[in-house]
MIZAMAR-164741 format. One record per residue (C-alpha): residue number from 1; z, x negated, y. Coordinates in pm, 1 decimal. Example, Ala and Ser with C-alpha at 12.3 -4.5 7.8 and 13.67 -1.06 7.14 Angstrom:
! MIZAMAR-164741
@seq=1&z=780.0&x=-1230.0&y=-450.0 $
@seq=2&z=714.0&x=-1367.0&y=-106.0 $
! end
This chain:
! MIZAMAR-164741
@seq=1&z=10488.8&x=-8597.0&y=6947.4 $
@seq=2&z=10407.0&x=-8367.8&y=7189.7 $
@seq=3&z=10044.5&x=-8181.1&y=7168.5 $
@seq=4&z=9886.0&x=-8487.0&y=6981.0 $
@seq=5&z=10079.2&x=-8770.1&y=7204.4 $
@seq=6&z=10289.4&x=-8949.0&y=7045.2 $
@seq=7&z=10656.6&x=-8940.0&y=7257.0 $
@seq=8&z=10800.8&x=-9332.5&y=7422.4 $
@seq=9&z=11084.7&x=-9432.9&y=7349.2 $
@seq=10&z=11249.3&x=-9403.8&y=7651.4 $
@seq=11&z=11451.8&x=-9567.1&y=7862.9 $
@seq=12&z=11400.2&x=-9912.2&y=7795.9 $
@seq=13&z=11730.5&x=-10092.7&y=7740.5 $
@seq=14&z=11797.9&x=-10356.4&y=8095.8 $
@seq=15&z=11792.4&x=-10712.1&y=7979.8 $
@seq=16&z=12036.1&x=-10975.2&y=8115.1 $
@seq=17&z=11775.3&x=-11129.7&y=8264.4 $
@seq=18&z=11683.9&x=-10827.1&y=8435.6 $
@seq=19&z=11954.0&x=-10760.9&y=8580.0 $
@seq=20&z=11956.5&x=-11051.5&y=8708.8 $
@seq=21&z=11653.0&x=-11055.0&y=8883.8 $
@seq=22&z=11775.1&x=-10707.6&y=9086.8 $
@seq=23&z=12057.7&x=-10896.4&y=9179.6 $
@seq=24&z=11870.2&x=-11135.7&y=9314.7 $
@seq=25&z=11722.4&x=-10883.7&y=9483.9 $
@seq=26&z=11947.8&x=-10692.4&y=9690.2 $
@seq=27&z=12091.4&x=-11036.9&y=9785.0 $
@seq=28&z=11753.5&x=-11147.6&y=9970.5 $
@seq=29&z=11680.2&x=-10801.6&y=10083.4 $
@seq=30&z=12072.6&x=-10770.1&y=10263.6 $
@seq=31&z=12060.6&x=-11154.6&y=10392.9 $
@seq=32&z=11738.9&x=-10999.3&y=10556.5 $
@seq=33&z=11866.9&x=-10743.9&y=10729.7 $
@seq=34&z=12159.1&x=-10903.2&y=10842.2 $
@seq=35&z=11952.7&x=-11279.7&y=10970.0 $
@seq=36&z=11739.0&x=-10981.7&y=11127.3 $
@seq=37&z=12054.9&x=-10803.5&y=11273.0 $
@seq=38&z=12185.3&x=-11106.5&y=11510.7 $
@seq=39&z=11910.3&x=-10951.8&y=11728.3 $
@seq=40&z=11727.2&x=-11278.5&y=11847.8 $
@seq=41&z=11424.5&x=-11197.3&y=12033.3 $
@seq=42&z=11241.0&x=-11465.0&y=11906.1 $
@seq=43&z=10931.9&x=-11548.9&y=11668.7 $
@seq=44&z=11162.8&x=-11629.1&y=11365.8 $
@seq=45&z=11314.3&x=-11283.0&y=11459.5 $
@seq=46&z=10976.9&x=-11108.9&y=11410.0 $
@seq=47&z=10843.4&x=-11291.3&y=11081.3 $
@seq=48&z=11202.8&x=-11162.8&y=10957.7 $
@seq=49&z=11074.9&x=-10808.0&y=10967.4 $
@seq=50&z=10748.4&x=-10857.5&y=10882.7 $
@seq=51&z=10915.9&x=-10968.7&y=10541.0 $
@seq=52&z=11164.0&x=-10688.9&y=10524.2 $
@seq=53&z=10906.5&x=-10439.9&y=10621.3 $
@seq=54&z=10653.0&x=-10518.8&y=10396.1 $
@seq=55&z=10915.0&x=-10456.5&y=10116.0 $
@seq=56&z=11018.1&x=-10141.2&y=10282.5 $
@seq=57&z=10877.8&x=-9967.8&y=10544.3 $
@seq=58&z=10998.5&x=-9679.4&y=10572.8 $
@seq=59&z=11347.6&x=-9885.8&y=10729.8 $
@seq=60&z=11287.7&x=-9730.9&y=11064.8 $
@seq=61&z=11574.6&x=-9952.8&y=11196.1 $
@seq=62&z=11415.3&x=-10282.7&y=11126.1 $
@seq=63&z=11080.4&x=-10089.3&y=11290.7 $
@seq=64&z=11313.6&x=-10095.3&y=11657.9 $
@seq=65&z=11408.0&x=-10433.9&y=11620.2 $
@seq=66&z=11043.9&x=-10561.1&y=11584.7 $
@seq=67&z=10973.0&x=-10340.8&y=11912.7 $
@seq=68&z=11225.4&x=-10482.3&y=12021.5 $
@seq=69&z=11068.7&x=-10853.7&y=12010.9 $
@seq=70&z=10742.7&x=-10760.5&y=12069.7 $
@seq=71&z=10814.8&x=-10573.9&y=12391.5 $
@seq=72&z=10995.0&x=-10914.8&y=12485.3 $
@seq=73&z=10695.2&x=-11135.9&y=12412.7 $
@seq=74&z=10454.6&x=-10909.8&y=12573.7 $
@seq=75&z=10652.2&x=-10894.8&y=12928.1 $
@seq=76&z=10664.4&x=-11258.9&y=12889.2 $
@seq=77&z=10321.4&x=-11285.7&y=12864.1 $
@seq=78&z=10193.1&x=-11060.7&y=13110.3 $
@seq=79&z=10456.7&x=-11260.2&y=13358.7 $
@seq=80&z=10246.0&x=-11577.4&y=13289.1 $
@seq=81&z=9907.5&x=-11679.7&y=13348.0 $
@seq=82&z=9719.9&x=-12002.7&y=13416.9 $
@seq=83&z=9889.7&x=-12131.2&y=13704.0 $
@seq=84&z=10145.6&x=-12233.8&y=13450.0 $
@seq=85&z=9931.6&x=-12388.2&y=13211.9 $
@seq=86&z=9910.5&x=-12084.6&y=12988.5 $
@seq=87&z=9598.1&x=-11902.2&y=12851.7 $
@seq=88&z=9477.8&x=-11591.9&y=13127.7 $
@seq=89&z=9737.8&x=-11318.0&y=13075.5 $
@seq=90&z=9544.3&x=-11090.7&y=12975.4 $
@seq=91&z=9386.2&x=-11307.6&y=12644.7 $
@seq=92&z=9758.0&x=-11350.7&y=12545.0 $
@seq=93&z=9839.5&x=-10948.3&y=12570.4 $
@seq=94&z=9508.6&x=-10864.4&y=12340.2 $
@seq=95&z=9588.9&x=-11166.7&y=12098.1 $
@seq=96&z=9975.3&x=-11044.7&y=12053.9 $
@seq=97&z=9825.4&x=-10668.1&y=12033.2 $
@seq=98&z=9548.7&x=-10744.3&y=11791.9 $
@seq=99&z=9823.3&x=-10949.0&y=11610.6 $
@seq=100&z=10035.9&x=-10690.7&y=11568.5 $
@seq=101&z=9753.2&x=-10467.2&y=11431.8 $
@seq=102&z=9610.3&x=-10616.5&y=11186.4 $
@seq=103&z=9936.2&x=-10714.4&y=11051.5 $
@seq=104&z=9977.7&x=-10325.4&y=10987.9 $
@seq=105&z=9632.8&x=-10238.9&y=10809.5 $
@seq=106&z=9763.9&x=-10366.8&y=10483.5 $
@seq=107&z=10057.7&x=-10154.9&y=10492.6 $
@seq=108&z=9899.4&x=-9871.6&y=10602.3 $
@seq=109&z=9669.4&x=-9899.1&y=10309.3 $
@seq=110&z=9970.3&x=-9899.8&y=10067.5 $
@seq=111&z=10179.7&x=-9627.0&y=10218.9 $
@seq=112&z=9944.4&x=-9407.5&y=10425.4 $
@seq=113&z=10210.5&x=-9115.8&y=10487.1 $
@seq=114&z=10533.3&x=-9340.2&y=10626.9 $
@seq=115&z=10533.6&x=-9212.4&y=10985.3 $
@seq=116&z=10701.6&x=-9556.3&y=11077.5 $
@seq=117&z=10421.4&x=-9701.0&y=11060.9 $
@seq=118&z=10195.9&x=-9475.2&y=11196.9 $
@seq=119&z=10449.6&x=-9390.8&y=11485.5 $
@seq=120&z=10458.9&x=-9753.0&y=11611.1 $
@seq=121&z=10081.1&x=-9857.9&y=11541.3 $
@seq=122&z=10084.9&x=-9585.0&y=11859.2 $
@seq=123&z=10363.4&x=-9780.0&y=12070.0 $
@seq=124&z=10163.9&x=-10071.0&y=12029.6 $
@seq=125&z=9873.6&x=-9897.5&y=12168.6 $
@seq=126&z=10015.5&x=-9665.1&y=12437.1 $
@seq=127&z=10160.2&x=-10089.0&y=12566.1 $
@seq=128&z=9851.6&x=-10139.4&y=12551.8 $
@seq=129&z=9755.4&x=-9930.7&y=12851.2 $
@seq=130&z=10034.9&x=-10002.9&y=13006.9 $
@seq=131&z=9987.5&x=-10353.4&y=13060.4 $
@seq=132&z=9626.2&x=-10412.6&y=12999.0 $
@seq=133&z=9259.4&x=-10331.5&y=13232.8 $
@seq=134&z=9161.6&x=-9979.3&y=13154.7 $
@seq=135&z=8820.4&x=-10129.9&y=12982.9 $
@seq=136&z=9080.8&x=-10330.0&y=12805.3 $
@seq=137&z=9289.4&x=-10107.2&y=12711.4 $
@seq=138&z=8976.3&x=-9832.6&y=12581.4 $
@seq=139&z=8838.5&x=-10080.1&y=12366.4 $
@seq=140&z=9133.3&x=-10105.0&y=12183.1 $
@seq=141&z=9166.5&x=-9763.0&y=12154.2 $
@seq=142&z=8805.9&x=-9709.0&y=12067.4 $
@seq=143&z=8909.8&x=-9966.4&y=11748.8 $
@seq=144&z=9173.8&x=-9734.8&y=11679.5 $
@seq=145&z=8891.4&x=-9441.4&y=11614.1 $
@seq=146&z=8707.1&x=-9633.0&y=11413.8 $
@seq=147&z=8991.4&x=-9703.5&y=11192.2 $
@seq=148&z=9137.4&x=-9331.7&y=11189.1 $
@seq=149&z=8807.7&x=-9277.9&y=11091.0 $
@seq=150&z=8777.3&x=-9546.2&y=10728.4 $
@seq=151&z=9094.9&x=-9437.7&y=10671.5 $
@seq=152&z=9052.1&x=-9058.5&y=10654.2 $
@seq=153&z=8723.6&x=-9154.6&y=10405.9 $
@seq=154&z=8979.5&x=-9333.6&y=10212.1 $
@seq=155&z=9192.9&x=-9020.4&y=10184.9 $
@seq=156&z=9031.9&x=-8727.6&y=10409.1 $
@seq=157&z=9331.5&x=-8523.3&y=10315.3 $
@seq=158&z=9587.4&x=-8701.0&y=10491.8 $
@seq=159&z=9771.2&x=-8494.0&y=10783.2 $
@seq=160&z=9929.0&x=-8776.7&y=10912.4 $
@seq=161&z=9617.9&x=-8971.2&y=10981.9 $
@seq=162&z=9445.5&x=-8609.2&y=11101.6 $
@seq=163&z=9735.0&x=-8621.6&y=11374.3 $
@seq=164&z=9698.7&x=-9011.0&y=11426.7 $
@seq=165&z=9263.2&x=-8910.2&y=11540.4 $
@seq=166&z=9426.0&x=-8598.2&y=11761.1 $
@seq=167&z=9669.4&x=-8826.0&y=11971.1 $
@seq=168&z=9410.6&x=-9135.2&y=11988.7 $
@seq=169&z=9080.8&x=-8838.4&y=12118.6 $
@seq=170&z=9348.9&x=-8724.2&y=12344.0 $
@seq=171&z=9430.5&x=-9074.4&y=12511.3 $
@seq=172&z=9057.2&x=-9119.2&y=12557.8 $
@seq=173&z=9034.2&x=-8836.4&y=12681.9 $
@seq=174&z=9325.9&x=-8888.0&y=12898.0 $
@seq=175&z=9330.5&x=-8992.1&y=13309.3 $
@seq=176&z=9425.9&x=-9307.2&y=13238.8 $
@seq=177&z=9076.9&x=-9371.8&y=13178.7 $
@seq=178&z=8879.1&x=-9108.6&y=13344.8 $
@seq=179&z=9032.6&x=-9232.8&y=13660.0 $
@seq=180&z=8827.0&x=-9536.4&y=13612.0 $
@seq=181&z=8513.5&x=-9298.3&y=13474.3 $
@seq=182&z=8595.1&x=-9433.0&y=13136.5 $
@seq=183&z=8608.9&x=-9144.2&y=12991.8 $
@seq=184&z=8421.0&x=-8840.9&y=12917.3 $
@seq=185&z=8527.3&x=-8492.1&y=12684.4 $
@seq=186&z=8485.9&x=-8545.3&y=12287.9 $
@seq=187&z=8518.3&x=-8235.1&y=12203.4 $
@seq=188&z=8168.3&x=-8205.5&y=12058.4 $
@seq=189&z=8164.4&x=-8529.3&y=11834.4 $
@seq=190&z=8509.9&x=-8450.2&y=11673.8 $
@seq=191&z=8323.9&x=-8097.1&y=11599.5 $
@seq=192&z=8080.4&x=-8252.9&y=11470.4 $
@seq=193&z=8316.1&x=-8465.5&y=11271.9 $
@seq=194&z=8532.8&x=-8182.1&y=11077.9 $
@seq=195&z=8197.1&x=-8031.2&y=10985.2 $
@seq=196&z=8147.2&x=-8358.1&y=10825.1 $
@seq=197&z=8465.5&x=-8422.2&y=10631.1 $
@seq=198&z=8413.9&x=-8036.4&y=10529.1 $
@seq=199&z=8123.6&x=-8070.9&y=10409.6 $
@seq=200&z=8234.0&x=-8389.9&y=10164.9 $
@seq=201&z=8514.8&x=-8181.8&y=10058.7 $
@seq=202&z=8571.2&x=-7782.6&y=10146.1 $
@seq=203&z=8901.3&x=-7845.6&y=10024.6 $
@seq=204&z=8972.2&x=-8072.4&y=10337.0 $
@seq=205&z=9307.7&x=-7879.1&y=10509.6 $
@seq=206&z=9307.6&x=-8074.5&y=10794.8 $
@seq=207&z=8971.7&x=-8070.1&y=10849.7 $
@seq=208&z=8928.3&x=-7649.7&y=10904.0 $
@seq=209&z=9256.4&x=-7653.3&y=11058.9 $
@seq=210&z=9115.2&x=-7904.3&y=11348.0 $
@seq=211&z=8798.1&x=-7718.7&y=11390.9 $
@seq=212&z=8978.1&x=-7423.2&y=11417.4 $
@seq=213&z=9191.9&x=-7584.0&y=11733.7 $
@seq=214&z=8834.2&x=-7778.7&y=11843.7 $
@seq=215&z=8649.4&x=-7411.4&y=11838.6 $
@seq=216&z=8830.9&x=-7282.8&y=12193.1 $
@seq=217&z=8769.3&x=-7614.6&y=12361.7 $
@seq=218&z=8451.8&x=-7654.3&y=12315.2 $
@seq=219&z=8315.8&x=-7287.9&y=12384.1 $
@seq=220&z=8502.4&x=-7370.3&y=12713.3 $
@seq=221&z=8352.4&x=-7681.5&y=12788.1 $
@seq=222&z=7938.9&x=-7582.1&y=12703.1 $
@seq=223&z=8028.1&x=-7268.6&y=12977.6 $
@seq=224&z=7832.8&x=-7048.5&y=12740.2 $
@seq=225&z=7812.3&x=-6635.0&y=12779.9 $
@seq=226&z=7932.1&x=-6404.9&y=12542.4 $
@seq=227&z=7549.9&x=-6428.4&y=12345.8 $
@seq=228&z=7582.3&x=-6753.8&y=12254.2 $
@seq=229&z=7968.1&x=-6694.2&y=12181.0 $
@seq=230&z=7870.9&x=-6466.4&y=11907.4 $
@seq=231&z=7596.5&x=-6648.5&y=11762.6 $
@seq=232&z=7895.5&x=-6896.8&y=11777.7 $
@seq=233&z=8078.9&x=-6680.8&y=11557.0 $
@seq=234&z=7766.6&x=-6572.6&y=11311.8 $
@seq=235&z=7725.4&x=-6909.8&y=11236.7 $
@seq=236&z=8074.3&x=-7009.6&y=11168.8 $
@seq=237&z=8134.4&x=-6624.0&y=10915.5 $
@seq=238&z=7773.2&x=-6833.7&y=10792.0 $
@seq=239&z=7941.5&x=-7097.7&y=10683.3 $
@seq=240&z=8293.4&x=-6972.0&y=10589.1 $
@seq=241&z=8090.8&x=-6722.2&y=10370.0 $
@seq=242&z=7887.4&x=-6996.0&y=10182.3 $
@seq=243&z=8194.8&x=-7200.1&y=10097.7 $
@seq=244&z=8343.8&x=-6941.7&y=9994.0 $
@seq=245&z=8124.8&x=-6874.9&y=9759.5 $
@seq=246&z=8170.9&x=-7237.7&y=9610.6 $
@seq=247&z=8560.9&x=-7179.7&y=9548.3 $
@seq=248&z=8671.7&x=-6843.4&y=9637.9 $
@seq=249&z=9051.8&x=-6995.1&y=9517.7 $
@seq=250&z=9086.1&x=-7211.9&y=9756.8 $
@seq=251&z=9351.0&x=-7204.8&y=10000.3 $
@seq=252&z=9177.9&x=-7399.7&y=10348.2 $
@seq=253&z=8882.1&x=-7223.5&y=10333.9 $
@seq=254&z=9052.8&x=-6820.3&y=10336.5 $
@seq=255&z=9311.1&x=-7014.8&y=10574.7 $
@seq=256&z=8988.2&x=-7054.1&y=10808.6 $
@seq=257&z=8847.4&x=-6687.1&y=10667.9 $
@seq=258&z=9154.5&x=-6535.0&y=10806.8 $
@seq=259&z=9089.3&x=-6767.9&y=11202.1 $
@seq=260&z=8809.7&x=-6614.5&y=11186.6 $
@seq=261&z=8864.4&x=-6258.7&y=11130.3 $
@seq=262&z=9173.2&x=-6292.9&y=11375.4 $
@seq=263&z=8839.7&x=-6206.0&y=11617.7 $
@seq=264&z=8852.5&x=-5849.1&y=11506.3 $
@seq=265&z=9203.0&x=-5760.1&y=11533.0 $
@seq=266&z=9272.7&x=-5606.3&y=11929.8 $
@seq=267&z=9574.5&x=-5780.6&y=11949.0 $
@seq=268&z=9415.2&x=-6147.7&y=11938.3 $
@seq=269&z=9042.1&x=-6055.1&y=12015.2 $
@seq=270&z=9097.6&x=-6174.0&y=12431.6 $
@seq=271&z=9214.5&x=-6504.7&y=12274.9 $
@seq=272&z=8970.1&x=-6486.0&y=12036.8 $
@seq=273&z=8626.2&x=-6708.3&y=12087.0 $
@seq=274&z=8459.4&x=-6396.9&y=12136.7 $
@seq=275&z=8694.9&x=-6250.6&y=12368.3 $
@seq=276&z=8469.8&x=-5956.8&y=12541.9 $
@seq=277&z=8368.7&x=-5833.1&y=12129.2 $
@seq=278&z=8318.4&x=-5477.1&y=12160.0 $
@seq=279&z=8417.6&x=-5242.6&y=11887.7 $
@seq=280&z=7987.8&x=-5164.2&y=11832.4 $
@seq=281&z=7995.5&x=-5536.1&y=11821.9 $
@seq=282&z=8304.4&x=-5566.4&y=11551.4 $
@seq=283&z=8154.3&x=-5269.2&y=11332.7 $
@seq=284&z=7783.3&x=-5462.4&y=11335.8 $
@seq=285&z=7891.9&x=-5821.5&y=11217.2 $
@seq=286&z=8125.9&x=-5644.6&y=10932.0 $
! end
């Protein structure tokens, strides 16, 4: 007994049947790896990578093999069109991209912090920008933003998810879409999103961090004057004060508090949200 809880009997002995099953798994795994390494750019190879990556998504070399096969398929689809009896090439490209994005969803649910899944997914989105007309590509990126939101609803502090969301936002605001008149700033929308996520969980370090990165951009885009910046700072100080009353032991809150306090440090004032804050104003706020 330990603290009133019966101790387990320790490691259970491995039976011959268990050992044989494990050896078969190892054999099957090695067989998949060997088959993939034959490096044929075919649908069969793609299917083999699917089986192996469902087993072990951390095997980044297999992701590279999959990327080679999928790129070959994308290039092939891009070079064809209605004249040769195949579907319109943009539809074929969209179908290939969506097919792979759908394959990744169960993996992300099971392994939400696996870097290689996020990396491969981002590559697919970048291929959509490269190969598709801007409206079609933007639609794919926009749907990806919705997915990032759903993933963060499942795990609001997943730093991979937050980093991925920032990447998606950056793409949606990029010149690739701006040139076609399709993109506008999403800073205010993302700032409001951090407010929503913080309201549901004060311990969300990633949301506080993202907020601190968005504020300078937001104020710049709003072209606000000194008084409006002062009022903005007052609102943020009030927000963090209420949060600290609710959870003063939370390090993420003190991180954001420190960020706000940097406004009053002469070394950082010029780069803060109120760069022209006077000594008299600092004293009044304090």
